[in-house]
C-alpha positions as CSV (number, residue, x, y, z in Angstrom):
1,M,-43.2,-144.1,-75.2
2,K,-39.5,-144.3,-74.1
3,P,-37.5,-147.0,-72.4
4,F,-37.5,-146.4,-68.8
5,F,-35.2,-147.7,-65.7
6,V,-36.0,-149.6,-62.7
7,T,-34.1,-150.8,-59.8
8,T,-35.6,-153.7,-57.6
9,A,-35.4,-154.0,-54.0
10,N,-32.4,-156.3,-54.4
11,N,-30.5,-153.7,-56.5
12,L,-31.0,-155.5,-59.9
13,S,-31.0,-152.7,-62.5
14,L,-33.3,-153.2,-65.4
15,V,-34.5,-151.3,-68.4
16,I,-38.2,-151.6,-69.2
17,M,-39.1,-151.2,-72.9
18,P,-42.7,-150.5,-73.7
19,E,-43.2,-152.7,-77.0
20,S,-45.4,-150.5,-79.1
21,E,-45.6,-146.6,-79.7
22,A,-48.9,-145.3,-81.1
23,H,-50.6,-142.2,-81.0
24,A,-54.3,-141.5,-81.5
25,D,-55.2,-137.9,-82.3
26,G,-51.9,-136.6,-80.8
27,H,-52.4,-138.5,-77.6
28,P,-50.2,-141.2,-76.5
29,F,-51.6,-144.7,-76.6
30,L,-50.5,-146.9,-73.6
31,T,-48.9,-150.4,-74.5
32,Y,-49.9,-153.5,-72.7
33,T,-46.6,-155.4,-73.0
34,Y,-43.3,-154.2,-71.6
35,S,-40.2,-156.1,-72.4
36,I,-37.6,-156.4,-69.5
37,F,-33.6,-156.3,-69.9
38,R,-30.8,-156.2,-67.3
39,R,-29.2,-152.7,-67.6
40,D,-25.7,-152.9,-68.8
41,D,-23.7,-151.1,-71.4
42,S,-24.6,-153.2,-74.2
43,I,-28.5,-152.6,-73.7
44,L,-27.6,-148.7,-73.0
45,A,-25.8,-148.3,-76.3
46,R,-28.7,-149.9,-78.2
47,L,-31.6,-147.6,-76.6
48,N,-31.3,-145.1,-79.4
49,Q,-32.4,-147.9,-81.7
50,P,-35.2,-149.6,-79.6
51,D,-36.4,-151.7,-82.6
52,R,-33.3,-153.7,-82.5
53,L,-33.8,-154.7,-78.9
54,L,-37.5,-155.8,-79.5
55,L,-36.6,-158.0,-82.6
56,P,-38.1,-161.6,-82.6
57,N,-34.6,-163.1,-81.7
58,K,-34.5,-160.9,-78.3
59,K,-35.0,-164.4,-76.5
60,N,-31.4,-165.0,-77.4
61,N,-30.1,-161.7,-75.8
62,P,-28.6,-162.7,-72.3
63,D,-29.8,-159.6,-70.7
64,Y,-33.5,-160.4,-71.8
65,L,-35.7,-161.4,-68.8
66,G,-39.1,-161.7,-70.3
67,Y,-42.0,-159.4,-70.5
68,V,-44.9,-158.3,-68.4
69,S,-48.4,-158.1,-70.3
70,F,-51.4,-156.3,-69.0
71,E,-54.6,-157.5,-69.4
72,Q,-56.5,-155.1,-67.1
73,P,-54.2,-152.3,-66.1
74,G,-53.6,-152.1,-62.3
75,K,-55.7,-155.6,-61.8
76,V,-54.7,-158.2,-64.0
77,F,-51.3,-159.0,-65.7
78,S,-48.9,-161.8,-66.6
79,Y,-45.1,-162.2,-66.4
80,F,-43.7,-164.3,-69.1
81,A,-40.0,-165.6,-68.6
82,D,-39.4,-166.5,-72.1
83,G,-35.6,-165.8,-72.4
84,E,-32.6,-167.6,-71.0
85,H,-33.0,-166.0,-67.4
86,E,-36.1,-164.9,-65.2
87,L,-37.0,-162.5,-62.6
88,S,-37.9,-163.8,-59.1
89,Y,-41.3,-163.4,-57.6
90,D,-40.2,-160.3,-55.6
91,E,-38.4,-158.8,-58.6
92,V,-41.6,-159.2,-60.8
93,V,-43.8,-157.6,-58.0
94,D,-41.3,-154.6,-58.0
95,V,-41.3,-154.4,-61.7
96,I,-45.1,-154.4,-62.0
97,E,-45.4,-151.8,-59.3
98,E,-42.8,-149.7,-61.3
99,I,-44.7,-150.0,-64.8
100,N,-47.9,-149.1,-62.9
101,H,-46.4,-146.1,-61.8
102,F,-44.9,-145.1,-65.2
103,R,-48.6,-145.9,-66.7
104,D,-50.2,-143.8,-64.1
105,T,-47.9,-140.8,-64.6
106,P,-48.1,-139.3,-68.1
107,Q,-45.2,-136.6,-67.2
108,L,-43.0,-139.6,-67.6
109,W,-44.0,-140.4,-71.2
110,T,-42.4,-139.0,-74.4
111,I,-44.9,-137.4,-76.5
């Protein structure tokens, strides 16, 4: 799966990075964890090397805003603000809605 872009209701531009990419029998496997970064030039320059963004030291990246983990897609999820900065409640709601849309729309996935 590829990174995708989200703009919240208060015009915060974000990059959402699915944390895994796996394929079973040629079909995409949906990840349950999505890292969230502010969209800026330094993040955009590293999108062609997503492994570098998802390193264990991502918490030190000032653009890192935590991650969303889905326990039951569309029903149970958690937001973890484990970086220097965090999203507001409304921003988290916007991000979760966008991730759900992404998960429900296979045409958006890179296969």
